[in-house]
N, C-alpha and C positions, 0 to 999 in steps of 0.2 A: 341787375334786378327787376324782376316784375313788382308792381304795385302791391301785389297780396304777400310776395315773398319778402319786401321790404317791411311790411305792417308786420309779419310774422315775427322778424329780428327785432324790432322794436319792441312788441309786446313781450318778448322773453326777456328784455333788457329791463323793462319796467316792472316786472312782476317778482315778487318775493312769495316763497311757502311759507307758512308760520304752523307749526307743528308742536305737539305735545301739549296742547292746551287743556286745562283743568276743565271739567264737565261743568263748573259753575261761572265759567268766564261767559259774560254777556257781550253783545254787541256795544253795548254803551263802555263797557271796559276796553275793547279793542278801537272803538271810535275815538276814544280818549288817547289811546297811545299810537294810532296811524292816522286817524282821521278819515279812513275810508275802510269798512268792513264788511263782512256777508252778514248773514242772518244768525240764528241761534248757533251757539258753538256745538260742533260735532267732533271738535277736537282738532282741528285745523282751519286755517283760513287763509285765503290769497287775498294780499293786499297789491293794488295796481296804483303806480304813480306815473305822472303826466312826463316826467325827465328822469333819465337813467342814473343821473348823480343823486337825486334824491332818494330812489331805491337803494342805491349805496349806501348813503349817508344812514337810512333805517336799517339797513343790515348791520352795521357797524356799531349803531346806538343802542339798539335792541337785540342782538344775538344773545342769548344767556341770561337776558334780563327775566326777573321773576315777576309773574302775574297770577294772582290768585294761587300763590303757594307752589306753583310750577315754574320751573325755568325753561324759556320758549326756546326753542331750537328755529333758527332762522337760516333760509338758502334760497338761494336763486330758483324762481318756478321753473320747472322743465316739463311742459304741458304734454309733450307727447312720451317723456319718461323712457326714451330709447335706450340710455346708457343703462338704466335700472333695471328694464325689462330684458336685456340681453344678460345682464349679471356678468358683466364684465368686471375683473379687479375685486370680486367679492372673497373677504376673508373672514374666517371664524376662529375666535381667541378663545381657548376654555382653561381653566384651573387657574384664573387670575384670585387673588386676596380678596375676598370680598370685602374686607372692612377697609383696603386702602386703595379699592378702584376710585378714582376721581376721572372725570373727564379731562382735566387739564393735564394732568399726568400722562395718560393716555395719548392725548392728543401730541403731547411734545415728543413722546418716543415714535408714535406711527407715522407723524407726517414727515419724519426726516426721511421716508421711502418713497414720497411723492403726495401728491395732491389728494385730497380725501374728499370724494363726493357725498358720501353719506357715512353715518355710525349710529349705532344703539348698543348702549348697556342696556341688558337684560335685567329687570328686576321682578322681584315677588309683588304679590298685591299690595303688600304694607310699604312699597317704596324701597325696600332694601335691596342691594346689588345682590345678582346671582353671580357666580363665578366665571360668566362667559359675556364677550360681545361680539358684534358684528361690526365690520368696517367695508366699506366698498370704495376702493381708489377709483380715480379717473381712467386709469390704464392697469392692464394686466401685468406689465412688467414691473410697477411699482408695487403690486400685491406680492409678485413673485420675489421679489427684494426683501420685504418685511418677513415672509415667511422663510427664506433662507437664512436670514439674518438673526431672526429672533426665535423661531422655533426651538423648544427644549431648553430655553434660557431661564434663569432665575428672575424674577420680577417678586421683588418683596418677599423672598426666600420661597417662593411657590416658582416650580418647574412649569411653565406655560406650554401649551401644545396651539399651534398656529397651523391651520390648512386652508386649502380652496374650501370656500362654503359648498356644500352640497344641498340640492333640493331636497323635500321629505322623500320626493319619488325616487330620486337615484340613492336614496338611503335604503329603499325598501320600505317605504312607508312608515317608518317607524322613527322616533326620536331617539336620540343618543339617552343612554342610562335609562330608558323608558320615561322619560319624563314628556309631559305634554307640554307642547309648544304652546305659550303665553306670552307675548313680548309686551312688556310694559317700560317705557322709558323712567329711568332714575330722575330725580329731582334735579340733578345736574347735567343735561344733557351737552354732549360736546358737538359739535358741528363747525368745520371751519372751511373757510373760502380761500382762494387764491387771492393774496393781496398785492 
């Protein structure tokens, strides 16, 4: 490895993405939690550690911890976002029971098919769940297994529909059921990592 490649690899292992922060979260709040933060909160932060084991420890300690009334979603930082950008493993799940959607039960169900890269429970402005979520697996094979096994199944007495995610452009520039897309993460985001 070249020095630059080695440094890049170290940087990825030492960085975490902290998302879904409340707008009122301040630098002092994050500084208290992580001891190293960004400036005024924009709803996300990157926290860098000197040692990879410190980043791992923080991930396990603070993922889904509440700060300023919102649960944090923490995952390893992916500076180039390659996996996210190419859209591999993205699925869209709709017709979930709004009252029973929890990050815990969704994770328990969907992680059985593979490692989850990211997920988002979509919510109304008031923080109540809508009836759909997005999940991105690390591989397309895992996403396809989830679709094959769970599409059309009953979950909490609701028949759920699962399909590969299609961009707005691929859907013809409109949102299904005429809804305007406004993704807000619920108060209990779920994000898990390989352990």
